[in-house]
Each structure stands twice: as structure tokens, then as C-alpha cells.
GULUM-159926 format. One record per residue (C-alpha): x, y, z. Coordinates in steps of 0.001 Angstrom, whole numbers, padded with zeros to 6 digits, always signed. Each point is the difference from the previous one (the first is absolute). Example, Ala and Ser with C-alpha at 12.3 -4.5 7.8 and 13.67 -1.06 7.14 Angstrom:
BEGIN
+012300-004500+007800
+001370+003440-000660
***
This chain:
BEGIN
-049921+027980+024040
+000307-003695-001106
+001607+001418-003394
+002384+002118+001919
+001300-002967+001990
+000207-002168-002930
+001828+002518-002066
+003555-000569+001589
-000446-003777-000688
-000809+000634-003674
+002909+002355-000271
+002440-002600+001342
-001417-002573-002341
+000582+002449-003026
+003572+000768+001245
+000854-003730+000409
-001599-000796-003592
+001969+002999-001390
+003361-001033+001745
-000326-003579-001284
-000700+001052-003348
+003111+002273+000122
+002009-002859+001051
-001118-002365-002724
+000656+002576-002684
+003765+000664+001484
+000582-003771+000394
-002136-001476-002941
+003266-001293-001888
+001042-001897+003164
-003485-001487+000560
-000113-001164-003577
+003544-001443+000410
-000838-002100+003092
-003211-001173-001612
+001840-001049-003109
+001957-002373+002033
-003160-001567+001609
-001829-000169-003338
+003083-001490-001660
+000416-002658+002588
-003737-001070+000076
-000346+000119-003858
+003324-002117-000288
-001298-002542+002543
-003431-000046-001679
+001383-000378-003522
+002131-003091+001036
-003174-001863+000542
-000757+000249-003726
+003116-001400-001096
+000749+003064-002536
+001957-000524-003202
+003429+001356-000517
-001522+002858-002296
-002217+001042+002747
+002610+000129+002586
+002107+002075-002507
-002763+002399-000429
-000694+000436+003784
+003617+000767+000730
+000606+002214-002811
-001403+003400+001556
+002531-000961+002952
+002874-000302-002727
-000643+003346-001531
+000170+001633+003585
+003337-001694+000600
+001211+001124-003332
-001060+003691+000704
+001520+000083+003337
+003299-001315-000981
+000027+002278-002905
+000092+002915+002433
+002689-001495+002639
+003117+000896-002079
-000999+003842-000657
-001267+000462+003435
+003245-001533+001676
+002404+001707-002291
-001588+003465+000334
-000639-000559+003862
+003852-000730+000733
+001285+002856-002164
-002476+002403+001468
+000498-001155+003619
+003658+000485-000170
+000111+003075-002297
-002686+002229+001037
+001616+001654+002635
+003938+000541+000231
+000230+001651+003329
+002304-001129+002643
-003015-000970+002197
-001620-001887-002804
+003238-002176-000525
+000289-000607+003765
-003539-001218-000005
+000628-002241-003064
+002917-001546+001889
-002000-000409+003139
-002879-001612-002000
+002681-002376-001655
+001347-000892+003566
-003291-000649+001274
-001216-001832-002847
+002931-002372+000093
-000542-000473+003887
-003672-000577-000335
+000370-002492-003029
+002497-002104+001732
-001977+000154+003410
-003454-000592-001246
+001317-002789-002432
+001682-001752+002932
-002949+000439+002325
-002572-001500-002573
+002372-002927-000841
+000662-000729+003713
-003683-000026+000517
-000783-002450-002698
+002950-002396+001070
-001209+000030+003724
-003412-001003-001150
+001056-002936-002158
+002309-001200+002813
-003093+000168+002463
-002618-001701-002374
+002274-002326-002158
-002325-000245-003007
+002308-002004-001986
-001203-003536-000219
+002251-002354-002124
-003122-001656-001331
-000732+003046-002097
+003237-000512-001828
-000566-003808-000526
-003558+000502-001658
+001164+003004-002184
+001136-000011-003634
+002326+002629-000795
-000974+002716-002649
+001782-000264-003182
-000369+003813-000506
+002368+000469+002921
+002597-002649-000583
+001237+001800-002910
+000622+002935+002202
+001700-001577+002944
+003237-001588-001636
+001072+003316-001505
-000098+002132+003261
+003120+000525+001668
+000364+002384+003090
+003424+001241-001345
-001541+000552-003554
-002914+001786+001493
+002203+002443+002032
+002237+000878-002828
-003114+000506-002057
-001149+002272+002506
+003103+002086-000165
+000026+000142-003906
-003621+001204+000052
+001086+002954+002258
+001867+001322-003019
-001828-000948-003309
+001984+000306-003218
-002912+001657-001649
-002646+002191+002144
-002326-000416-002716
+000031-003768+000110
+000028+000069+003727
-003908+001222-000458
-000831-003519-001506
+002784-002290+000491
+002539-001105+002888
+003128-002036-000036
+000048-003472+001301
+002379-002943-000004
-000883-003125-001966
+001602-003480-000147
+000165-001604-003564
+001258-003319-001415
-001387-003478+000595
+001484-000316+003365
-000584+003797+000700
+003900+000656+000302
-000060+003461-001748
-000913+003100+001592
-001149+003113-002068
-001574+003051+000435
-003386+000643-001696
-002576+002734+000142
-003387-001086+001336
-003374+001785-000301
-001065+002077+003203
+000951+003370+001101
+003471+000570+001710
-001486+002131+002522
+003254+000026+002031
+001921+001457-002871
-002715+002688-000583
+000060+001173+003645
+003932+000395+000075
+000067+001835-003399
-002962+002494+000742
+001242+000462+003723
+003403+001297-001329
-001940+002080-002359
-002274+001787+002585
+003341+000367+002243
+001693+001636-002894
-002897+002358-000965
-000056+001106+003715
+003582+001041-000158
-000563+002443-002652
-003811+000692+000266
+000170+003077-002415
+001740-001864-002834
-002397-002984+000082
-002927+001829+000939
-002060-000916-003370
+000862-003601+000519
-001534-000016+003497
-003096+002020-001375
-000244-002860-002711
-000188-002690+002727
-002264+001937+002154
-002619+000294-002848
+000493-003607-000865
-000686-000816+003524
-003173+002238+000121
-001431-001663-003202
+000745-003424+001327
-001825+000431+003246
-002992+001030-001944
+000024-002898-002130
+000257-002155+003425
-003116+001873+001042
-001788-001100-003242
+001006-003591+000548
-001155-000007+003629
-003477+000422-001111
+000235-003239-002238
+001848-001874+002796
-003187-001521+001651
-000924-001900-003272
+003557-001116-000647
+000523-001171+003476
-003283-001941+000083
+001259-001530-003346
+003147-000966+001413
-001191-001651+002941
-002647-001937-001776
+002237-001000-002776
+002756-001259+002335
-002685-002100+001989
-001099-001538-003182
+003555-000891-001405
+001061-001822+002957
-000811-003802+000236
-000761-001752+003251
-000186+003067+002027
-001504-001889+003074
+002492-003199-000406
+002845+002378-000050
-001412+002034+003095
-000480-003380+001857
+003633-001259-000715
+001780+003512+000629
-002577+001476+002437
+002237+000347+002936
+002797+001551-002007
-002202+002393-001796
-001828+001007+003575
+003478+000783+001513
+000771+002315-002997
-003158+001724+000235
-000062+000405+003832
+003696+001008-000023
-000608+002675-002652
-003401+001207+001814
+001881+000234+003370
+002900+001877-001428
-001952+002248-002316
-003000+000895+002407
+001925-000230+003485
+003770+000642-000258
-000030+002683-002731
-002693+002275+001601
+001931-000763+003250
+003186+001325-001657
-001811+003014-001429
-001624+001024+003155
+003251-000319+001950
+002120+002210-002487
-002638+002434-000981
-002138-000124+003269
-003288+000117-002337
-002848-002219-000273
+000762-002480-002987
-003685-000341-000669
-000413+003197-001978
+003167-000977-002049
-001255-003365-000558
-003552+001452-001376
+002163+002201-002219
+001834-002916-001618
-002778-002442-000148
-000576+000647-003785
+003679-001111-000836
-000110-002951+002427
-003192-001468-001622
+001543+000620-003490
+003092-001844+001088
-002336-002857+001124
-001811-000125-003169
+003010+000428-002420
+002805-002028+002009
+002611+002543-001315
+001769+002582+002055
+001312+001758-003148
-003622+000306-001627
-001248+001244+003501
+002833+002640+000171
-002155+002788-001953
-002829-000517+002243
+002154+000345+003236
+001293+003276-001243
-003445+001376-000576
-001040-001127+003618
+002980+001435+001754
+000300+003067-001925
-003686+001124-000663
-001809-001950+002832
+002423+000306+002970
+001899+003145-001262
+003404-001399+000694
+002549+002385-001385
+000936-001042-003590
+003809+000148+000548
-000508-002513+002585
-002200-002405-002345
+002248+000560-003089
+003111-000798+001607
-001070-003000+002322
-002742-001976-001850
+002014-000902-003292
+002678-001325+002377
-002436-002190+002196
-001616-001602-003312
+003592-001689-000472
+001516-000178+003511
-002812-000201+002485
-002110-002972-000301
-000702-001347+003610
-002860-002296-000929
+002352-001752-002752
+002712-000437+002527
-002278-001428+002471
-001392-002531-002595
+003493-001028-001117
+000899-000884+003553
-003141-001855+000647
+000188-001804-003271
+003548-001064+000468
-000385-001226+003451
-003339-001912-000986
+002063-001519-002729
+002758-001106+002454
-002783-001516+002176
-001605-002176-002911
+003509-001325-000607
+000438-000912+003691
+002759+002491+000828
+000019+002183+002976
+002169+003094-000311
+002467+000923+002760
+000486+003576+001181
+002498+000766-002130
-001981-001209-003012
-002949+001926+001295
+002180+003156+000088
+001166-000748-003589
-003601-000312-001261
-000996+003226+001825
+002780+001866-001768
-000310-001596-003585
-003841+000438+000101
+000482+003891+000720
+002617+000159-002710
-001841-001903-002592
-002960+001952+000598
+001961+003327-000736
+001535-001339-003088
-002453+001609-002317
+001997-000839-003160
-000645-003714+000451
-002225-001718-002925
-003033-002387+000957
-001090+001940+003139
-000142-001641+003329
+000248-003602-001143
+003754+000500-001285
+000800+001771+003311
-001082-002977+002086
+002088-002180-002350
+002997+002102+000907
-000751-000310+003840
-000611-003772-000400
+003234-000417-001832
+001974+001855+002701
-001464-002191+002745
+000666-003209-002478
-003602-000767-000228
-001698-001516-003234
-000844+003014-001981
-002671-002006-002327
-002019-000254+003291
-001233+003656-000984
-002221-001646-002518
-002223-001098+003135
-001147+003218+000918
-000193+001543-003658
-003603-001168-000083
-001308+002180+002855
+002407+003030-000627
-002690+001807-002159
-001873+000638+003317
+002852+000685+002083
+001581+002325-002303
-002821+002333+000432
+000224-000134+003673
+003806+000720+000225
-000335+002564-002726
-002747+001907+001904
+002164+000031+003067
+003184+001159-001952
-002210+003009-001196
-001138+000608+003863
+003814+000034+000902
+000731+002450-002645
-002625+002231+000934
+000855-000087+003666
+003679+000653-000531
-000867+002824-002337
-002298+001487+002719
+002718-000462+002650
+002546+002029-002041
***
């Protein structure tokens, strides 16, 4: 009798163990990736106690370098094939209408969410006021940045942006972009040069046109579309292979970066309030505002959606690169959440360039922070100008040198000293990871909403 009573309990235990094992098998890669972040952080902190040599730091970070190179290798074929397939696969009237609808929705969401995140950042800085002028008085400018700041001009950057939309050579655009450079002893001569770095804007414009033309005459260009379809399939298989290596690479990246930074605790103490403000702002936006927007539009719980993109979010946190995380995000949305490939292939390449809500928030917070350490308070008109220019700068995907140069453009517009960006460069290695992970969350939620 006793054995009969205990039998249901034993069955329940076996079922629970079986379900746990099944969940672990399905989510093993996610568990390993999360564990890699923890292992990398702990290992990097412990190795700092031993004052490691430069050679050891190089070797610790080398597996992470290989991961970044592998992921970046896949960006171009994945982005190009996705754009062409997304626009050319179905030439029906309904598909063209859907593409136009998605395009309008993307533009609306890109602008609206960027404005929202930037306004949140500005409000937090105005309430907390983290900018203490004593920070500037005790800071020595970074020589690595002073060579960049004098050459930056808002007009030049905007003109370069327009030039990169229409590259002279599409092959060159895959590894170089056009930039204005001032020459001469007094920097009085302006010339155009090619600088290393993919011209993403030019590539997107070119292959959007290719996809649209293929959609107009599907029978004639059927073989070309099939070629891009095969390229996309092969690239996604390579992404799957890279994903099983990513836990090692992510742990290596985090540990190597922790070892390469000097005076981590001193920098944290000096700029702690600024760093905390950026982190809190990004977390509030990424884990409250975006899920709330998703629920309002889709009328579904955002929790399963977030679990589905968790792999991409952790990868962005470890690599601090939206571009390198793009292949992972494709895999999460298409294979994990089963989102229509026509949506992901149309929306994701555009979000990588034009939708960077974490970056726009960071630019606004950093600009207002620098204004405060210079003892300047911005009037309502200047705050609106900061909001607009921060959003525009974050959407300017063709600008070189990343967020630092876009902050310089905003500071120049406000009449603030551009060289003060060097104050926050020392802590940008950490904040870059935070804002990149929020960029990825924003891109994923916008794709899910469409």
C-alpha cells in the first residue's frame, strides 16, 4: 500500500528531472554564454591581483579577438543577402504594400524610440546633476583623442554622410569609407580621403536598389535571388558554428579588457555617478520602456520574447559590437522566436545602422555631463537642440570613430569644448558594452513589433 502511495511522487520527480534535462539540452548554449560572462569577469578580476605581463594579457584576449574577427567576417554576406532576399523574394502587390508599411513603421519607431530614450537620459542628468567641475580640474586630457577632436566639423561630417550614401566604388565600400581631412601646417586645406572601415550606408543603399529591381522582374533575376538565398543559408550555418565557440570568446574578451584597463577603481570613483547614471538609464529603458512598448503594440507578454533574444543580448554585452551581434540576433529571431524571415531580413540591417537608442541616450547624457563640469546650464532651447542632435548623430551610421566623434559633433553644436570628451574615454570600455546591449534589445523589439 505504501509503495502505491509513493509511486505518484516518484513519477513526479522523474518527470521534473526529465523536463529539467530537456530544458538544459535546448538552452545549453545560452547557459554557457551567461556563464562565460561570469567566468570572464571573475577571471579578469583575479588576474589583476597578479600584475600580469603584456604578453599574458595578449594571450588571454586572443580567443576573444578570433571570435570578433569571425563574427565580423559574416556581417557583410549576411546583411547583403538578407536585404536582397527580403525585398525580392515576393513581387506580389501585397508584399510591396507590406514592405512599404514596414518601411513607414520602421521610420516612425526609429525616430520615436530614439527620441524617447534620449529624453529619458536628459531628464535623469537634469535631476541628478552628476557633473562636478572638480572632475575636470583633476583630469589630464588624453593625447589619443586630442588628435581627433580638432579635425571634426559638423558640416564635414554631414557632407561625408551624404557622400557615403553613394560610394564611387561598391567594392571599395566593403572595406573603406570617404572622410574629409584637413591638411597643412594650419589645417587650412580640405581633402577627401578613404579611411579603413566598412561603408555600411553605401552598401545598404546599393543592395536595397538591387532588391527592389529584382522584385520588379522576378523571372528575369530569379537566378540572382537564388544565389543570395544560398549565400544566406550558408552564412547562417557558419553563424551556428561560431555560436558554440562564443562562450570561450566572450569570457576571453571580458577578462582581457579588465586586464588592459589601468586604475579601474580610481576611474570608477572619479566618474562613478556618471557611469551609474548611464547604466541605470539604459536598464530602465531596456527592461521597462521597451517591454512596455512591445506589450502595448503586440498585446503579448514581453518575457518569452526577451528569453528568446537573451543569447544576442549577452553576446552584445560581451563583444560591445552591434555589428558583430547581428548574425546572432538573426538566429535568435528566425530560429528561436520563428519571426517571419521577410521581416527580419528587411528590418534588422536597417536597425543596425539607424536605430541605436542606447547610443543616443549615452550621447545626450555625456553632452549634458560635460556641460555641467564646465559650469554651464543649458536653456530649454539648447536642451531641445541636444535632443535632436543626439538622435541625429546616433543615426549617422557612416561617421568614423563611433560614439566619441558623434559626441564631439553635439558639443560643437552647443559651443562646448570638444576636447573634454577625453574625460569619459577612460570609462567608455564599460559603458560601450551597456549601450550596445540596449541597442540590440531595441533592434530586437522593433523587429518583433513589425
